[in-house]
C-alpha positions, 0 to 999 in steps of 0.5 A, spaced: 772 309 305 769 307 311 774 311 315 772 317 311 764 316 313 766 315 320 769 321 321 764 325 317 759 322 321 762 324 328 764 331 325 757 333 322 755 337 328 761 342 326 757 345 320 750 342 321 749 344 328 753 350 329 747 354 331 746 351 337 751 356 340 747 363 340 749 366 346 750 374 345 756 377 345 757 383 350 759 390 348 766 389 350 768 387 343 766 393 339 769 397 345 775 394 344 775 394 336 774 402 337 780 402 342 784 398 337 783 403 332 785 409 336 791 406 338 793 404 331 792 397 331 793 393 325 788 388 322 790 381 318 791 382 310 783 380 309 781 385 313 781 393 313 779 397 318 775 403 316 771 409 320 764 410 317 760 415 319 753 413 323 750 420 322 751 421 329 756 424 334 760 417 334 763 413 329 761 406 327 767 401 325 766 397 319 771 391 318 771 389 311 774 383 308 779 384 303 781 377 300 780 377 293 777 370 293 773 371 299 766 374 299 765 381 303 758 381 303 752 376 301 751 372 297 758 369 299 762 364 295 767 359 297 774 362 296 779 357 292 785 354 295 791 358 293 795 352 292 793 345 290 790 340 295 796 336 295 801 341 296 801 341 304 803 334 305 808 336 310 802 338 315 796 336 311 794 330 307 790 331 300 784 328 302 783 332 309 784 338 305 779 336 300 774 335 305 776 340 309 775 346 304 770 343 299 766 340 304 766 344 311 768 350 308 763 350 303 758 348 308 759 354 312 758 358 306 752 355 304 749 355 311 751 363 312 747 364 305 741 360 307 741 364 314 741 371 310 737 369 305 731 371 309 734 377 312 735 382 306 737 388 312 743 384 313 745 382 306 749 389 304 752 389 311 760 387 311 761 380 315 766 382 319 762 388 321 757 383 324 762 378 327 765 384 331 759 387 333 754 380 334 750 384 339 747 388 334 745 382 329 738 380 330 737 374 336 734 370 331 740 369 326 745 371 331 747 364 332 748 362 325 752 369 323 756 367 329 758 360 327 757 359 320 759 366 318 765 365 323 767 359 320 767 362 313 771 368 315 776 363 319 777 359 314 778 364 308 783 367 313 786 360 314 788 358 307 793 364 305 796 363 312 799 356 309 804 355 303 808 349 300 814 354 301 812 355 308 816 354 314 822 357 317 821 363 322 818 370 321 822 376 319 822 384 319 818 387 324 814 381 326 820 377 328 822 383 332 815 384 336 815 376 337 822 377 340 820 383 344 814 380 347 815 373 348 823 373 349 824 369 343 821 365 337 822 359 340 819 361 347 813 364 342 812 357 339 812 353 345 807 358 348 803 357 342 803 350 341 801 349 349 795 354 347 793 350 341 794 343 344 790 344 351 784 347 348 778 343 350 774 341 344 774 344 337 776 351 336 782 355 334 789 358 336 791 365 334 797 370 335 793 377 335 794 384 336 790 387 342 787 394 343 794 396 345 797 394 339 801 388 343 801 381 341 797 376 344 796 368 344 789 367 345 784 361 343 777 361 341 772 356 341 768 353 335 768 358 330 768 364 334 773 369 331 778 374 334 774 380 332 768 378 337 773 380 342 777 386 339 783 382 337 786 383 330 789 376 327 796 375 325 796 368 325 791 362 326 791 355 327 785 350 326 784 345 331 778 342 329 778 335 328 776 335 321 783 339 320 787 333 322 784 327 324 784 322 318 792 323 318 793 324 325 787 321 329 788 323 336 795 326 335 793 333 335 800 335 338 803 332 332 799 336 327 801 342 331 808 341 330 808 340 323 804 346 322 810 350 323 813 347 316 808 350 312 806 357 316 806 362 311 810 367 314 810 372 309 803 372 309 803 373 317 808 379 316 803 382 311 798 381 316 802 385 322 804 390 317 798 392 313 
């Protein structure tokens, strides 16, 4: 129990002080999203890309959460895990999953709701639209949307990317695309592991589609999302310490390696082909 309290104390900044990072994102993100739409780029399963008329000569892009269990707009609700907390023991122990989901993800949910409570002009706006166009969010709330909104979105996207029946290799068009652009699945996996293992501090490793419809491996810091730079997530891995420290301590690479045992390739393929 003392270990648990120590970890929670060490990592309380993850959800409690995320609003310290509030520098604005440039317009490049929105421009890349528009370029991706023109190129027929694909979004993850939780996201639908729509062109919404702005009443002007140009169109604005609206990104809408699609997961039935995740909230699209305020007030946001914690989506339930799609499997029992103890079912991913090949990679994540039950205690970590309970804290990971019930404490950290719940904290992002609560803090995002608190930030939007006094900003009714944002309550009917899709979260993914705000995350893809952070420069359009008022500066006094931008940090909270970026960090707590990003934490809510990233984790809502992450849970379905794992499964007790996961592992193996992808199939279909995603497998073809990985082999085409990385040379082989093994080569892709090595590069993904390197990106996740070498990320300094807290953040995420992602397999994404860029605005040209090509696969890339990228990393994001803290709870930044691929949406902010116009990338569409296909597969992601959380490498914050709260995701692995109780079981692996400082052995992040072991956690990364075990992640492949629970990857839900059906979900990733759906993300890619949606």
